[in-house]
C-alpha positions as CSV (number, residue, x, y, z in Angstrom):
1,X,16.0,52.7,32.7
2,X,17.1,49.4,31.3
3,X,14.9,46.4,32.2
4,X,13.1,48.3,34.9
5,X,10.7,45.5,35.7
6,X,13.3,42.8,35.7
7,X,13.6,40.7,38.8
8,X,17.3,40.9,39.4
9,X,18.9,39.5,36.3
10,X,22.6,39.8,36.6
11,X,24.3,42.7,34.8
12,X,27.3,42.1,32.6
13,X,30.2,40.9,34.7
14,X,32.4,43.9,33.7
15,X,30.0,46.4,35.3
16,X,29.8,46.6,39.1
17,X,26.4,46.8,40.7
18,X,25.0,49.0,43.5
19,X,21.8,48.0,45.2
20,X,19.6,50.6,47.0
21,X,16.8,49.4,49.3
22,X,13.8,51.8,49.5
23,X,10.7,49.6,49.2
24,X,8.3,52.3,50.1
25,X,5.8,54.7,48.4
26,X,6.0,57.5,45.8
27,X,6.6,60.2,48.3
28,X,9.4,58.2,49.9
29,X,11.0,57.6,46.5
30,X,10.9,61.3,45.6
31,X,12.3,62.3,49.0
32,X,15.1,59.9,48.3
33,X,16.0,61.4,44.9
34,X,18.8,63.7,46.2
35,X,20.5,60.7,47.8
36,X,20.0,58.5,44.7
37,X,21.5,61.2,42.5
38,X,24.5,61.5,44.9
39,X,25.1,57.8,44.6
40,X,24.9,58.1,40.8
41,X,27.5,60.8,40.8
42,X,29.8,58.9,43.2
43,X,29.5,55.6,41.3
44,X,29.3,56.5,37.6
45,X,30.4,53.1,36.4
46,X,28.0,51.1,38.6
47,X,24.6,49.8,37.6
48,X,22.3,51.4,40.1
49,X,19.5,48.9,41.1
50,X,16.6,50.2,43.2
51,X,14.6,47.7,45.3
52,X,11.2,49.3,45.4
53,X,7.5,48.6,44.4
54,X,7.2,47.8,40.7
55,X,4.6,50.6,40.2
56,X,7.4,53.2,41.0
57,X,9.5,52.3,37.9
58,X,8.4,55.4,35.9
59,X,9.2,57.7,38.8
60,X,12.6,56.0,39.3
61,X,13.3,56.4,35.6
62,X,12.4,60.1,35.8
63,X,14.9,60.6,38.5
64,X,17.8,59.9,36.1
65,X,19.6,58.1,38.9
66,X,18.4,54.5,38.5
67,X,19.3,52.0,35.9
68,X,17.0,49.2,36.9
69,X,14.2,48.6,39.3
70,X,14.1,45.4,41.4
71,X,10.4,44.9,42.4
72,X,10.2,44.7,46.2
73,X,7.5,45.6,48.6
74,X,5.8,44.6,51.9
75,X,2.5,45.6,53.5
76,X,2.3,48.6,55.9
77,X,5.7,50.0,54.8
78,X,7.5,47.0,56.3
79,X,10.8,45.6,55.2
80,X,10.4,42.9,52.4
81,X,11.2,39.4,53.6
82,X,13.4,38.7,50.7
83,X,14.9,40.3,47.6
84,X,14.8,38.5,44.2
85,X,18.4,39.1,43.6
86,X,20.4,36.8,41.3
87,X,24.0,36.6,40.3
88,X,27.0,37.7,42.4
89,X,26.5,39.9,45.5
90,X,26.1,43.6,44.9
91,X,29.4,45.4,45.1
92,X,27.7,48.1,47.2
93,X,24.4,48.0,49.1
94,X,22.8,51.1,50.6
95,X,19.9,51.0,53.1
96,X,17.6,54.0,52.4
97,X,14.7,52.1,53.8
98,X,15.0,52.6,57.6
99,X,17.3,52.5,60.6
100,X,17.4,48.7,60.9
101,X,17.9,46.1,62.0
102,X,15.5,44.2,59.6
103,X,16.5,46.3,56.6
104,X,20.2,45.8,57.5
105,X,19.9,42.1,57.7
106,X,18.0,41.9,54.4
107,X,20.9,43.5,52.7
108,X,23.5,41.7,54.7
109,X,22.0,38.4,53.5
110,X,23.2,39.3,50.0
111,X,26.8,39.5,51.3
112,X,27.8,42.8,49.7
113,X,31.5,43.8,50.3
114,X,30.3,47.2,51.4
115,X,27.0,48.2,53.2
116,X,26.1,51.9,53.8
117,X,23.5,52.2,56.6
118,X,22.7,54.0,59.9
119,X,24.2,52.5,63.0
120,X,22.0,50.3,65.2
121,X,22.8,48.5,68.5
122,X,21.5,45.2,67.0
123,X,23.9,45.4,64.1
124,X,27.1,46.7,65.8
125,X,29.2,45.5,62.8
126,X,27.8,48.5,60.8
127,X,29.7,51.6,61.7
128,X,27.3,54.1,60.3
129,X,26.1,57.5,61.6
130,X,23.5,57.8,64.4
131,X,19.8,58.0,63.5
132,X,18.2,61.3,64.5
133,X,14.5,61.1,65.2
134,X,12.6,64.0,63.7
135,X,15.1,64.8,61.0
136,X,13.8,65.9,57.7
137,X,13.6,62.9,55.3
138,X,15.6,64.5,52.5
139,X,18.3,65.7,54.9
140,X,18.4,62.3,56.7
141,X,19.6,60.3,53.7
142,X,22.0,62.9,52.4
143,X,23.6,63.0,55.9
144,X,24.0,59.3,55.8
145,X,25.9,59.5,52.5
146,X,28.0,62.4,53.6
147,X,29.1,60.3,56.6
148,X,30.5,57.8,54.1
149,X,32.3,60.6,52.2
150,X,29.7,61.0,49.4
151,X,28.7,64.6,48.6
152,X,24.9,64.9,48.7
153,X,22.6,67.9,48.2
154,X,19.1,67.6,49.7
155,X,17.9,70.4,47.3
156,X,18.7,68.3,44.2
157,X,15.1,67.0,43.9
158,X,13.6,68.5,40.7
159,X,12.4,66.2,37.9
160,X,12.4,67.0,34.2
161,X,9.2,68.2,32.7
162,X,6.9,65.3,31.6
163,X,6.5,64.5,27.9
164,X,2.7,64.1,28.3
165,X,0.6,67.2,27.8
166,X,-1.6,68.2,30.7
167,X,-5.3,67.7,30.2
168,X,-6.0,70.7,32.5
169,X,-3.2,73.3,32.4
170,X,-3.7,76.0,35.0
171,X,-6.2,74.1,37.1
172,X,-6.0,73.7,40.8
173,X,-5.5,70.0,41.6
174,X,-7.1,68.6,44.7
175,X,-6.0,65.2,46.0
176,X,-8.1,64.1,49.0
177,X,-6.4,60.7,49.6
178,X,-3.4,59.7,51.6
179,X,-1.7,56.6,52.8
180,X,-3.7,56.4,56.0
181,X,-7.0,58.0,57.3
182,X,-5.0,60.0,59.8
183,X,-3.6,62.1,56.9
184,X,-6.9,62.5,55.0
185,X,-8.5,65.9,55.3
186,X,-12.3,65.4,55.0
187,X,-13.7,65.2,51.5
188,X,-16.4,67.7,52.5
189,X,-13.8,70.3,53.2
190,X,-12.0,69.7,49.9
191,X,-15.4,70.1,48.2
192,X,-15.9,73.5,50.0
193,X,-12.6,74.6,48.6
194,X,-13.4,73.4,45.1
195,X,-16.8,75.2,45.2
196,X,-15.3,78.5,46.3
197,X,-12.5,78.3,43.7
198,X,-15.0,77.5,40.9
199,X,-17.1,80.5,42.0
200,X,-14.1,82.6,41.4
201,X,-13.6,81.3,37.9
202,X,-10.8,78.7,38.6
203,X,-10.8,75.3,37.1
204,X,-10.6,72.6,39.7
205,X,-9.6,68.9,39.1
206,X,-9.5,66.1,41.5
207,X,-7.2,63.1,41.5
208,X,-7.1,59.9,43.5
209,X,-5.3,56.6,43.8
210,X,-6.5,53.2,42.7
211,X,-8.3,52.5,45.9
212,X,-9.8,56.0,46.4
213,X,-12.6,56.0,43.8
214,X,-15.4,56.4,46.4
215,X,-13.6,59.3,48.1
216,X,-13.0,61.0,44.8
217,X,-16.6,60.5,43.6
218,X,-17.9,61.9,46.9
219,X,-15.8,65.1,46.5
220,X,-16.7,65.4,42.8
221,X,-20.4,65.1,43.5
222,X,-20.4,67.6,46.4
223,X,-18.5,70.1,44.3
224,X,-20.5,69.4,41.1
225,X,-17.4,68.8,39.1
226,X,-17.8,67.6,35.5
227,X,-16.5,64.1,34.6
228,X,-13.7,65.7,32.5
229,X,-12.2,67.2,35.7
230,X,-12.2,63.9,37.7
231,X,-9.0,61.7,37.4
232,X,-9.8,58.7,39.6
233,X,-8.4,55.1,39.6
234,X,-4.8,56.0,40.0
235,X,-3.8,58.0,36.9
236,X,-0.6,56.7,35.2
237,X,2.6,58.5,36.4
238,X,3.0,60.4,33.2
239,X,-0.5,61.8,33.2
240,X,-0.3,62.6,36.9
241,X,3.0,64.4,36.4
242,X,1.6,66.4,33.6
243,X,-1.4,67.5,35.7
244,X,0.9,68.5,38.5
245,X,3.6,70.2,36.5
246,X,1.2,72.6,34.8
247,X,-1.1,73.1,37.7
248,X,-1.9,76.5,39.2
249,X,-1.5,74.8,42.5
250,X,-1.7,71.3,44.1
251,X,-3.7,71.0,47.4
252,X,-3.2,67.7,49.2
253,X,-2.3,66.1,52.5
254,X,1.1,64.8,53.3
255,X,1.3,62.2,50.6
256,X,3.0,61.3,47.3
257,X,1.4,63.9,45.0
258,X,2.7,66.7,47.3
259,X,6.2,65.5,46.7
260,X,5.6,65.1,43.0
261,X,4.4,68.7,42.8
262,X,7.5,69.9,44.7
263,X,9.6,67.9,42.2
264,X,7.9,69.7,39.3
265,X,8.3,73.1,40.9
266,X,4.5,73.5,41.0
267,X,2.9,75.7,43.7
268,X,1.6,73.7,46.7
269,X,-0.6,74.0,49.7
270,X,0.1,70.9,51.8
271,X,-2.1,70.0,54.8
272,X,-0.2,68.3,57.6
273,X,-1.7,66.5,60.6
274,X,0.1,63.8,62.6
275,X,3.5,64.4,61.0
276,X,5.0,68.0,61.1
277,X,6.3,69.6,58.0
278,X,9.7,69.8,59.6
279,X,10.0,66.1,58.8
280,X,8.3,65.7,55.5
281,X,7.5,69.2,54.3
282,X,8.4,71.1,51.1
283,X,11.4,73.3,50.7
284,X,11.1,76.8,52.3
285,X,10.2,78.6,49.0
286,X,7.3,81.1,48.4
287,X,5.6,78.7,46.0
288,X,5.1,76.1,48.8
289,X,2.9,76.6,51.8
290,X,2.6,74.0,54.6
291,X,-0.3,74.2,57.0
292,X,0.1,72.6,60.4
293,X,-1.3,73.3,63.9
294,X,0.2,70.4,65.8
295,X,0.9,68.6,68.0
296,X,2.3,65.5,66.3
297,X,0.1,62.4,66.4
298,X,-0.2,58.8,65.0
299,X,0.5,58.9,61.2
300,X,-1.2,55.4,61.0
301,X,-4.4,56.3,62.9
302,X,-7.8,55.1,61.7
303,X,-9.4,58.6,61.6
304,X,-8.3,62.1,60.6
305,X,-5.8,63.4,63.0
306,X,-7.1,66.2,65.4
307,X,-4.3,68.5,64.2
308,X,-5.3,68.0,60.6
309,X,-8.9,68.8,61.5
310,X,-7.9,72.2,62.8
311,X,-7.2,73.3,59.3
312,X,-10.3,75.0,57.8
313,X,-11.4,75.5,54.2
314,X,-11.0,79.3,54.6
315,X,-7.4,78.8,55.7
316,X,-6.7,76.7,52.6
317,X,-8.3,79.3,50.4
318,X,-6.3,82.1,52.0
319,X,-3.1,80.1,51.5
320,X,-3.9,79.6,47.8
321,X,-4.4,83.4,47.5
322,X,-0.9,84.0,48.9
323,X,0.8,81.8,46.3
324,X,2.8,83.7,43.6
325,X,1.0,83.9,40.3
326,X,2.2,81.7,37.5
327,X,4.1,78.5,37.6
328,X,7.8,77.7,37.1
329,X,8.8,76.3,33.7
């Protein structure tokens, strides 16, 4: 990806530019990969510029669908107030961020000749398809593009194998963190799963984001994990991808690493709470098991969702035992 941390420097005048807004998290980016690849195929001459958090540049590059990342983010998954875009307007702008109108207006301010987005009563000048609440995220954005005549396949989501070697091939990867407390299964339950797996001879490693050191340390202490099996502090994307790609299985909540494991065809057991797997879950393949007891709740709640707490360690262990042996190449 050329100039992936650039802040909107104009491309050569002879090359048209297509701007995609998806200023969200890792899981959101990976769920949007099928749509990004569809745009790449439909516009092979365009420079594809993705407006997203700067930290996602390696993931965007791995998708093979993005030429350049334009750093853009806002707290709490909100729409950025501005985009640091320079030069002529983008020839095409695509709203993969939400259903508007704030995201629509952000892109309209750049005066693109063509804007692809969902319809909204507050922006009647956009003649896009209707937004369907409860639609699966991968299907949603592919449907948007198909409405505009762009063929898009929601199953086109796999990433190439990482170049980095895994420091723990064949291990079960536990990731206790998530974007909000409502989606965090208790660390004590992860520790119970880790202890049981280690008693059966399985290697277990734990990962965590940059702000999850305390959570990871608590899990590691309760499960008596050695320091070599603790990857805290937000591992670099390449290292995290390698861990996931060569894992026996990845156990996590509904968060970015679950989507990364799906993208690397690694077996997963994903624990859903406030949001059902029908909206954010893995493909219906034997190597992926989604646990959910419902009903839906508040994904931004300040404590673990009651539906998430209905999942027990024994249920997770049983799900792990049901996964096919081995891992896809």
